[in-house]
NUFI-822938 format. One record per residue (C-alpha): y, z, x; residue number from 1. Coordinates in nm, 2 decimals, decimal comma, always signed. Each point is the difference from the previous one (the first is absolute). Example, Ala and Ser with C-alpha at 12.3 -4.5 7.8 and 13.67 -1.06 7.14 Angstrom:
% NUFI-822938
{{-0,45 +0,78 +1,23} 1}
{{+0,34 -0,07 +0,14} 2}
//
This chain:
% NUFI-822938
{{+13,67 +11,52 +12,51} 1}
{{-0,08 -0,36 -0,11} 2}
{{+0,36 -0,09 -0,05} 3}
{{-0,07 -0,37 -0,04} 4}
{{-0,29 +0,05 -0,25} 5}
{{+0,03 -0,16 -0,34} 6}
{{-0,05 +0,35 -0,14} 7}
{{+0,35 +0,09 +0,13} 8}
{{+0,19 -0,31 -0,10} 9}
{{+0,15 -0,04 -0,35} 10}
{{-0,25 -0,21 -0,20} 11}
{{+0,10 -0,36 -0,08} 12}
{{-0,13 -0,23 -0,26} 13}
{{-0,17 -0,19 +0,28} 14}
{{-0,19 +0,31 +0,10} 15}
{{-0,12 +0,05 -0,35} 16}
{{-0,12 -0,36 -0,04} 17}
{{-0,17 +0,00 +0,34} 18}
{{-0,23 +0,28 -0,13} 19}
{{+0,01 -0,06 -0,38} 20}
{{-0,03 -0,38 -0,01} 21}
{{-0,34 -0,02 +0,18} 22}
{{-0,12 +0,28 -0,22} 23}
{{+0,11 -0,19 -0,31} 24}
{{-0,18 -0,31 +0,13} 25}
{{-0,30 +0,21 +0,08} 26}
{{-0,02 +0,14 -0,35} 27}
{{+0,07 -0,35 -0,14} 28}
{{-0,30 -0,13 +0,18} 29}
{{-0,20 +0,28 -0,17} 30}
{{+0,14 -0,11 -0,33} 31}
{{-0,11 -0,36 +0,06} 32}
{{-0,35 +0,12 +0,07} 33}
{{-0,03 +0,20 -0,32} 34}
{{+0,19 -0,26 -0,20} 35}
{{-0,22 -0,29 +0,10} 36}
{{-0,31 +0,22 -0,04} 37}
{{+0,08 +0,05 -0,37} 38}
{{+0,12 -0,35 -0,05} 39}
{{-0,34 -0,13 +0,11} 40}
{{-0,18 +0,25 -0,21} 41}
{{+0,21 -0,10 -0,31} 42}
{{-0,19 -0,33 +0,01} 43}
{{-0,32 +0,20 -0,07} 44}
{{+0,14 +0,17 -0,32} 45}
{{+0,20 +0,29 -0,14} 46}
{{-0,25 +0,26 +0,09} 47}
{{-0,01 -0,10 +0,37} 48}
{{+0,38 +0,02 +0,05} 49}
{{+0,01 +0,33 -0,19} 50}
{{-0,29 +0,15 +0,19} 51}
{{+0,15 -0,09 +0,34} 52}
{{+0,33 +0,17 -0,08} 53}
{{-0,17 +0,31 -0,15} 54}
{{-0,26 +0,03 +0,28} 55}
{{+0,25 -0,08 +0,27} 56}
{{+0,24 +0,26 -0,12} 57}
{{-0,28 +0,26 -0,03} 58}
{{-0,11 -0,08 +0,36} 59}
{{+0,35 +0,07 +0,12} 60}
{{+0,01 +0,32 -0,21} 61}
{{-0,32 +0,13 +0,16} 62}
{{+0,13 -0,09 +0,35} 63}
{{+0,35 +0,12 -0,05} 64}
{{-0,04 +0,36 +0,10} 65}
{{-0,13 -0,10 +0,34} 66}
{{+0,24 -0,29 +0,03} 67}
{{+0,29 +0,23 -0,07} 68}
{{-0,10 +0,25 +0,27} 69}
{{-0,09 -0,26 +0,25} 70}
{{+0,31 -0,21 -0,07} 71}
{{+0,22 +0,29 +0,07} 72}
{{-0,06 -0,08 +0,37} 73}
{{+0,30 -0,24 -0,06} 74}
{{+0,24 +0,29 -0,03} 75}
{{-0,17 +0,21 +0,27} 76}
{{+0,02 -0,29 +0,25} 77}
{{+0,36 -0,08 -0,10} 78}
{{+0,12 +0,35 +0,06} 79}
{{-0,19 +0,04 +0,33} 80}
{{+0,14 -0,34 +0,11} 81}
{{+0,35 +0,11 -0,09} 82}
{{-0,05 +0,32 +0,19} 83}
{{-0,11 -0,18 +0,31} 84}
{{-0,37 +0,09 +0,00} 85}
{{-0,22 -0,31 +0,04} 86}
{{-0,33 +0,16 +0,05} 87}
{{+0,02 +0,19 -0,33} 88}
{{+0,03 -0,33 -0,17} 89}
{{-0,34 -0,13 +0,12} 90}
{{-0,16 +0,34 -0,04} 91}
{{+0,12 +0,01 -0,37} 92}
{{-0,19 -0,33 -0,06} 93}
{{-0,31 +0,16 +0,15} 94}
{{+0,02 +0,28 -0,25} 95}
{{+0,05 -0,24 -0,29} 96}
{{-0,30 -0,20 +0,10} 97}
{{-0,21 +0,31 +0,00} 98}
{{+0,11 +0,07 -0,35} 99}
{{-0,10 -0,36 -0,10} 100}
{{-0,36 +0,07 +0,12} 101}
{{+0,00 +0,33 -0,20} 102}
{{+0,12 -0,17 -0,32} 103}
{{-0,23 -0,31 -0,01} 104}
{{-0,33 +0,17 -0,10} 105}
{{+0,19 +0,21 -0,26} 106}
{{+0,13 -0,32 -0,16} 107}
{{-0,35 -0,15 -0,03} 108}
{{-0,12 +0,30 -0,19} 109}
{{+0,26 -0,08 -0,27} 110}
{{-0,19 -0,31 -0,12} 111}
{{-0,21 +0,16 -0,28} 112}
{{+0,30 +0,19 -0,13} 113}
{{+0,21 -0,31 -0,03} 114}
{{-0,26 -0,17 -0,22} 115}
{{+0,02 +0,29 -0,24} 116}
{{+0,38 -0,02 +0,01} 117}
{{+0,01 -0,37 -0,10} 118}
{{-0,25 +0,07 -0,29} 119}
{{+0,21 +0,30 -0,11} 120}
{{+0,31 -0,21 -0,02} 121}
{{-0,17 -0,22 -0,27} 122}
{{-0,04 -0,32 +0,21} 123}
{{-0,24 -0,26 -0,12} 124}
{{-0,35 +0,02 +0,17} 125}
{{+0,05 -0,35 +0,15} 126}
{{+0,33 +0,10 +0,15} 127}
{{-0,14 +0,32 +0,14} 128}
{{-0,28 -0,19 +0,18} 129}
{{+0,27 -0,23 +0,16} 130}
{{+0,22 +0,29 +0,09} 131}
{{-0,29 +0,19 +0,17} 132}
{{-0,10 -0,31 +0,20} 133}
{{+0,35 -0,04 +0,13} 134}
{{+0,06 +0,37 +0,06} 135}
{{-0,32 +0,07 +0,18} 136}
{{+0,04 -0,27 +0,25} 137}
{{+0,36 +0,10 +0,07} 138}
{{-0,09 +0,37 +0,04} 139}
{{-0,28 -0,06 +0,24} 140}
{{+0,25 -0,19 +0,21} 141}
{{+0,27 +0,25 -0,04} 142}
{{-0,02 +0,12 +0,36} 143}
{{+0,18 -0,33 +0,09} 144}
{{+0,29 +0,10 -0,22} 145}
{{+0,02 +0,35 +0,14} 146}
{{+0,00 -0,11 +0,37} 147}
{{+0,25 -0,27 -0,08} 148}
{{+0,24 +0,25 -0,14} 149}
{{-0,03 +0,22 +0,31} 150}
{{+0,06 -0,29 +0,24} 151}
{{+0,28 -0,15 -0,21} 152}
{{+0,17 +0,34 -0,02} 153}
{{+0,04 +0,01 +0,38} 154}
{{+0,20 -0,32 +0,01} 155}
{{+0,19 +0,07 -0,32} 156}
{{+0,10 +0,34 +0,15} 157}
{{+0,12 -0,17 +0,32} 158}
{{+0,20 -0,25 -0,21} 159}
{{-0,20 -0,28 +0,14} 160}
{{-0,09 -0,14 -0,33} 161}
{{-0,03 -0,36 +0,11} 162}
{{-0,35 +0,09 +0,13} 163}
{{-0,10 +0,12 -0,35} 164}
{{+0,16 -0,31 -0,15} 165}
{{-0,20 -0,23 +0,23} 166}
{{-0,33 +0,18 -0,07} 167}
{{+0,06 -0,01 -0,38} 168}
{{+0,08 -0,36 +0,00} 169}
{{-0,31 -0,08 +0,20} 170}
{{-0,20 +0,21 -0,25} 171}
{{+0,14 -0,20 -0,28} 172}
{{-0,08 -0,33 +0,17} 173}
{{-0,36 +0,13 +0,03} 174}
{{-0,02 +0,15 -0,35} 175}
{{+0,12 -0,29 -0,22} 176}
{{-0,25 -0,27 +0,11} 177}
{{-0,28 +0,26 +0,02} 178}
{{+0,06 +0,10 -0,36} 179}
{{+0,00 -0,37 -0,11} 180}
{{-0,32 -0,07 +0,19} 181}
{{-0,19 +0,32 -0,11} 182}
{{+0,13 +0,02 -0,37} 183}
{{-0,08 -0,37 -0,09} 184}
{{-0,28 -0,07 +0,25} 185}
{{+0,13 -0,26 +0,24} 186}
{{-0,16 -0,17 +0,30} 187}
{{-0,35 +0,06 -0,12} 188}
{{+0,05 +0,38 -0,06} 189}
{{-0,10 +0,15 -0,34} 190}
{{+0,28 +0,08 -0,24} 191}
{{+0,04 +0,38 +0,02} 192}
{{+0,27 +0,05 -0,26} 193}
{{+0,17 +0,34 +0,00} 194}
{{-0,23 +0,11 +0,29} 195}
{{+0,14 -0,28 +0,21} 196}
{{+0,35 +0,11 -0,07} 197}
{{-0,08 +0,35 +0,13} 198}
{{-0,17 -0,14 +0,31} 199}
{{+0,29 -0,23 +0,07} 200}
{{+0,24 +0,30 -0,02} 201}
{{-0,21 +0,19 +0,26} 202}
{{+0,00 -0,31 +0,23} 203}
{{+0,38 -0,01 +0,00} 204}
{{+0,02 +0,38 +0,06} 205}
{{-0,24 -0,03 +0,29} 206}
{{+0,22 -0,27 +0,16} 207}
{{+0,30 +0,22 -0,03} 208}
{{-0,18 +0,29 +0,17} 209}
{{-0,11 -0,22 +0,29} 210}
{{+0,35 -0,12 +0,07} 211}
{{+0,16 +0,35 -0,03} 212}
{{-0,26 +0,14 +0,24} 213}
{{+0,04 -0,28 +0,25} 214}
{{+0,38 +0,07 +0,02} 215}
{{-0,05 +0,38 +0,00} 216}
{{-0,22 -0,03 +0,31} 217}
{{+0,21 -0,27 +0,17} 218}
{{+0,15 +0,06 +0,34} 219}
{{+0,34 +0,09 -0,12} 220}
{{-0,11 +0,28 -0,23} 221}
{{-0,26 +0,13 +0,25} 222}
{{+0,29 +0,03 +0,25} 223}
{{+0,27 +0,14 -0,23} 224}
{{-0,21 +0,22 -0,24} 225}
{{-0,33 +0,04 +0,18} 226}
{{-0,18 -0,13 -0,31} 227}
{{-0,33 -0,03 +0,19} 228}
{{-0,01 +0,36 +0,12} 229}
{{+0,17 +0,21 -0,27} 230}
{{-0,31 +0,05 -0,22} 231}
{{-0,07 +0,37 +0,04} 232}
{{+0,02 +0,23 -0,30} 233}
{{+0,34 +0,16 -0,02} 234}
{{-0,01 +0,31 -0,23} 235}
{{+0,38 +0,03 -0,03} 236}
{{+0,06 -0,37 -0,07} 237}
{{-0,30 -0,01 -0,25} 238}
{{+0,16 +0,30 -0,17} 239}
{{+0,33 -0,19 -0,03} 240}
{{-0,18 -0,30 -0,14} 241}
{{-0,19 +0,21 -0,26} 242}
{{+0,28 +0,24 -0,09} 243}
{{+0,27 -0,27 -0,05} 244}
{{-0,23 -0,29 -0,09} 245}
{{-0,21 +0,19 -0,26} 246}
{{+0,30 +0,02 -0,25} 247}
{{+0,05 -0,37 +0,05} 248}
{{-0,37 -0,06 -0,04} 249}
{{-0,04 +0,22 -0,31} 250}
{{+0,32 -0,15 -0,14} 251}
{{-0,13 -0,35 +0,04} 252}
{{-0,34 +0,09 -0,14} 253}
{{+0,13 +0,18 -0,31} 254}
{{+0,27 -0,26 -0,06} 255}
{{-0,23 -0,30 +0,03} 256}
{{-0,26 +0,19 -0,21} 257}
{{+0,25 +0,05 -0,28} 258}
{{+0,11 -0,36 +0,02} 259}
{{-0,36 -0,11 +0,00} 260}
{{-0,07 +0,21 -0,31} 261}
{{+0,30 -0,19 -0,17} 262}
{{-0,15 -0,34 +0,10} 263}
{{-0,34 +0,09 -0,12} 264}
{{+0,15 +0,12 -0,33} 265}
{{+0,18 -0,33 -0,04} 266}
{{-0,33 -0,18 +0,06} 267}
{{-0,15 +0,20 -0,29} 268}
{{+0,21 -0,21 -0,24} 269}
{{-0,25 -0,28 +0,07} 270}
{{-0,05 -0,31 +0,22} 271}
{{+0,32 -0,18 -0,11} 272}
{{+0,23 +0,30 +0,08} 273}
{{-0,19 +0,07 +0,32} 274}
{{+0,05 -0,36 +0,12} 275}
{{+0,37 +0,00 -0,10} 276}
{{+0,07 +0,33 +0,18} 277}
{{-0,19 -0,13 +0,31} 278}
{{+0,21 -0,32 +0,01} 279}
{{+0,33 +0,20 -0,04} 280}
{{-0,11 +0,25 +0,27} 281}
{{-0,10 -0,28 +0,23} 282}
{{+0,37 -0,12 -0,01} 283}
{{+0,13 +0,36 +0,01} 284}
{{-0,20 +0,03 +0,32} 285}
{{+0,20 -0,29 +0,15} 286}
{{+0,31 +0,22 -0,05} 287}
{{-0,16 +0,34 +0,07} 288}
{{-0,20 -0,05 +0,32} 289}
{{+0,28 -0,15 +0,21} 290}
{{+0,22 +0,29 -0,12} 291}
{{-0,28 +0,22 +0,12} 292}
{{+0,06 -0,16 +0,34} 293}
{{+0,36 +0,11 -0,02} 294}
{{-0,12 +0,35 -0,08} 295}
{{-0,21 +0,00 +0,32} 296}
{{+0,30 -0,12 +0,19} 297}
{{+0,21 +0,28 -0,15} 298}
{{-0,25 +0,25 +0,12} 299}
{{+0,00 -0,14 +0,35} 300}
{{+0,38 +0,00 +0,02} 301}
{{+0,04 +0,34 -0,15} 302}
{{-0,26 +0,15 +0,23} 303}
{{+0,16 -0,16 +0,31} 304}
{{+0,35 +0,11 -0,08} 305}
{{-0,10 +0,35 -0,11} 306}
{{-0,22 +0,04 +0,30} 307}
{{+0,30 -0,08 +0,22} 308}
{{+0,22 +0,23 -0,21} 309}
{{+0,22 -0,29 -0,11} 310}
{{+0,04 +0,08 -0,37} 311}
{{+0,30 -0,23 -0,04} 312}
{{-0,22 -0,29 +0,12} 313}
{{-0,28 +0,10 -0,24} 314}
{{+0,25 +0,00 -0,29} 315}
{{+0,15 -0,34 +0,09} 316}
{{-0,34 -0,15 +0,05} 317}
{{-0,10 +0,11 -0,35} 318}
{{+0,29 -0,17 -0,16} 319}
{{-0,05 -0,32 +0,20} 320}
{{-0,37 +0,00 -0,10} 321}
{{+0,11 +0,04 -0,37} 322}
{{+0,22 -0,30 +0,03} 323}
{{-0,28 -0,22 +0,12} 324}
{{-0,23 +0,14 -0,27} 325}
{{+0,27 -0,05 -0,27} 326}
{{+0,03 -0,37 +0,08} 327}
{{-0,37 -0,06 -0,01} 328}
{{-0,05 +0,20 -0,32} 329}
{{+0,29 -0,19 -0,17} 330}
{{-0,17 -0,34 +0,09} 331}
{{-0,33 +0,12 -0,15} 332}
{{+0,17 +0,13 -0,31} 333}
{{+0,16 -0,34 -0,06} 334}
{{-0,34 -0,17 +0,05} 335}
{{-0,18 +0,23 -0,25} 336}
{{+0,26 -0,06 -0,26} 337}
{{+0,07 -0,37 +0,03} 338}
{{-0,33 -0,14 +0,13} 339}
{{-0,25 +0,21 -0,19} 340}
{{-0,16 -0,29 -0,18} 341}
{{-0,09 -0,22 +0,30} 342}
{{-0,11 +0,31 +0,20} 343}
{{-0,24 +0,12 -0,27} 344}
{{-0,13 -0,35 -0,05} 345}
{{-0,12 -0,01 +0,36} 346}
{{-0,27 +0,25 -0,11} 347}
{{-0,03 -0,06 -0,37} 348}
{{-0,08 -0,38 +0,04} 349}
{{-0,33 +0,09 +0,16} 350}
{{-0,11 +0,24 -0,27} 351}
{{-0,21 -0,07 -0,31} 352}
{{+0,19 -0,21 -0,25} 353}
{{+0,29 -0,05 +0,25} 354}
{{+0,08 +0,37 -0,03} 355}
{{+0,17 -0,04 -0,34} 356}
{{-0,11 +0,35 -0,10} 357}
{{+0,12 +0,16 +0,32} 358}
{{+0,32 -0,19 +0,11} 359}
{{+0,26 +0,13 -0,27} 360}
{{-0,07 +0,37 +0,08} 361}
{{+0,00 -0,07 +0,38} 362}
{{+0,34 -0,17 -0,02} 363}
{{+0,15 +0,29 -0,20} 364}
{{-0,11 +0,27 +0,23} 365}
{{+0,09 -0,20 +0,31} 366}
{{+0,36 -0,04 -0,13} 367}
{{+0,01 +0,37 -0,07} 368}
{{-0,12 +0,07 +0,36} 369}
{{+0,33 -0,13 +0,12} 370}
{{+0,17 +0,32 -0,13} 371}
{{-0,18 +0,23 +0,24} 372}
{{-0,01 -0,21 +0,31} 373}
{{+0,32 +0,14 +0,15} 374}
{{-0,12 +0,35 -0,08} 375}
{{-0,31 -0,07 +0,19} 376}
{{+0,21 -0,10 +0,30} 377}
{{+0,20 +0,32 -0,03} 378}
{{-0,29 +0,24 -0,02} 379}
{{-0,20 -0,17 +0,28} 380}
{{+0,28 +0,00 +0,25} 381}
{{+0,13 +0,35 -0,07} 382}
{{-0,36 +0,14 +0,00} 383}
{{-0,06 -0,18 +0,34} 384}
{{+0,31 +0,17 +0,15} 385}
{{-0,11 +0,34 -0,12} 386}
{{-0,35 -0,04 +0,13} 387}
{{+0,13 -0,12 +0,34} 388}
{{+0,21 +0,32 +0,03} 389}
{{-0,30 +0,22 -0,10} 390}
{{+0,10 +0,08 -0,36} 391}
{{-0,34 -0,10 -0,12} 392}
{{-0,07 +0,30 -0,22} 393}
{{+0,29 -0,06 -0,24} 394}
{{-0,08 -0,37 -0,02} 395}
{{-0,35 +0,09 -0,09} 396}
{{+0,09 +0,26 -0,26} 397}
{{+0,25 -0,20 -0,19} 398}
{{-0,18 -0,33 +0,02} 399}
{{-0,34 +0,15 -0,10} 400}
{{+0,17 +0,20 -0,29} 401}
{{+0,17 -0,32 -0,14} 402}
{{-0,31 -0,22 +0,05} 403}
{{-0,24 +0,24 -0,18} 404}
{{+0,26 +0,08 -0,27} 405}
{{+0,01 -0,37 -0,07} 406}
{{-0,38 -0,03 +0,01} 407}
{{-0,04 +0,27 -0,26} 408}
{{+0,26 -0,17 -0,22} 409}
{{-0,18 -0,33 +0,04} 410}
{{-0,33 +0,16 -0,10} 411}
{{+0,13 +0,15 -0,32} 412}
{{+0,21 -0,31 -0,08} 413}
{{-0,30 -0,24 +0,03} 414}
{{-0,29 +0,22 -0,10} 415}
{{+0,16 +0,22 -0,27} 416}
{{+0,29 -0,20 -0,13} 417}
{{-0,12 -0,35 +0,07} 418}
{{+0,34 -0,13 +0,10} 419}
{{+0,03 -0,37 +0,06} 420}
{{-0,04 -0,13 +0,36} 421}
{{+0,37 -0,10 +0,03} 422}
{{+0,11 +0,35 -0,11} 423}
{{-0,22 +0,16 +0,26} 424}
{{+0,15 -0,24 +0,26} 425}
{{+0,36 +0,12 -0,10} 426}
{{-0,11 +0,36 +0,06} 427}
{{-0,13 -0,10 +0,34} 428}
{{+0,34 -0,15 +0,09} 429}
{{+0,17 +0,33 -0,09} 430}
{{-0,24 +0,18 +0,23} 431}
{{+0,09 -0,23 +0,30} 432}
{{+0,37 +0,04 -0,05} 433}
{{-0,04 +0,38 -0,02} 434}
{{-0,19 +0,00 +0,33} 435}
{{+0,27 -0,20 +0,17} 436}
{{+0,27 +0,24 -0,12} 437}
{{-0,20 +0,31 +0,12} 438}
{{-0,04 -0,14 +0,36} 439}
{{+0,37 -0,09 +0,02} 440}
{{+0,10 +0,36 -0,10} 441}
{{-0,23 +0,15 +0,25} 442}
{{+0,15 -0,22 +0,27} 443}
{{+0,35 +0,10 -0,10} 444}
{{-0,05 +0,38 -0,02} 445}
{{-0,33 +0,07 +0,19} 446}
{{-0,05 +0,17 +0,34} 447}
{{-0,15 -0,31 +0,17} 448}
{{+0,29 -0,02 +0,25} 449}
{{-0,11 +0,32 +0,17} 450}
{{-0,37 -0,07 +0,02} 451}
{{-0,21 -0,11 +0,30} 452}
{{-0,36 -0,07 +0,10} 453}
{{+0,07 +0,06 +0,37} 454}
{{+0,14 +0,29 +0,20} 455}
{{+0,34 -0,02 +0,16} 456}
{{-0,10 +0,16 +0,34} 457}
{{-0,28 +0,01 +0,24} 458}
{{-0,16 +0,34 +0,07} 459}
{{+0,22 +0,03 +0,30} 460}
{{+0,31 -0,06 -0,21} 461}
{{+0,08 -0,35 +0,12} 462}
{{+0,09 -0,29 -0,23} 463}
{{-0,29 -0,20 -0,13} 464}
{{+0,18 -0,34 +0,01} 465}
{{-0,09 -0,21 +0,30} 466}
{{+0,05 -0,35 +0,11} 467}
{{-0,25 -0,26 -0,14} 468}
{{-0,32 -0,01 +0,21} 469}
{{+0,02 +0,36 +0,11} 470}
{{-0,35 +0,14 -0,07} 471}
{{+0,09 +0,36 +0,05} 472}
{{-0,10 +0,30 -0,21} 473}
{{-0,05 -0,04 -0,37} 474}
{{+0,15 +0,28 -0,20} 475}
{{-0,22 -0,06 -0,30} 476}
{{-0,31 +0,08 +0,21} 477}
{{+0,16 +0,29 +0,19} 478}
{{-0,15 -0,10 +0,33} 479}
{{+0,03 -0,24 +0,30} 480}
{{-0,16 -0,35 -0,05} 481}
//
């Protein structure tokens, strides 16, 4: 038994921050890239900032099914690491990279359908042209996002989130100046506008991939996890990835699709509302994406403790993670309420007419966003814990049901009853609060404490837990390595 393993010690706040803080910083760097991207584009006009948000979210929607399945390597690695099976960790990554290669051409085939989608949502022709330029470039480069998710999942699952943090910061450092140069045409290059923003995003993502791959194949990981040799197809591990990752992937896809439908419907109010919603969501992203990092950390911690059969540790780590999330969410709530005017002016000042037709609505919905920020933290962390334990099917069902129930309400409210934008935003807030309550109730009364993604015993009946560095048999593959 690994008696001195972190999976067997009671979790401390320091243990949470060691894993969670780098993930929050990692996601914050992602926020900076997206934020600056749209800030630059706001200098080109309302349609540009609206198109970048609409097309960027649609890109993520199209990718999300594969991102969800591939990203589940986080939980698989965490449980195999907690169970003392290092080779299964590397082999899980190999299976997720295979899935990335399968998904890429399928994503490219979606381009014509997306154009029809934008037109069907009633967007202006000029906005559709901008959206398709941005979307097409990102989707052709989507293989970079898929492989990045697989490699990052390995380090997140091991709890070595500083590697992901360093790679994401490096990607941000590459992305921001690349966007400035390509969007506005600096150093003798032509101004590419929204196409330059998409290309800059891919440059940053490529840099992240290079760094993650370099560490993955470094001497330490080749020695401890055999990352350079564990590449063969493993049917049983692939089955685990697909069986448990598919609910996560389907959930992500359907949820983001429902949210994307809501965003596109908000854009149908016209350019002013589209710009106001984009500004508000740009700041909401500053709160949401770091909280998403806490959700990833919750998945890692839950997977590690459940894999080691330390349920008390999983429960305590959950509440410690919630404390961290609550503090961050509270700070963002205060900013949204008391600093809405200067925050909105950062974007509105660069729009036509100083943004006078956009800023009032943007300030209102940003202040209202403070109401659901804490609920976002709750649902992300509890959902992360449930996924790490393997309770992905419930998370998928309840989350998808609530997302699409809200999407149907939004459709009728906007298209049939023509409710004002602020009223629609209040309905959205009620949806987020309901989602947070549902995840908490499942955590309290659900069966996640008895779940596992790994077997307890080897085929000969011996315990699977071994000292670190022991490269013996992997139970997940059912054979000697």
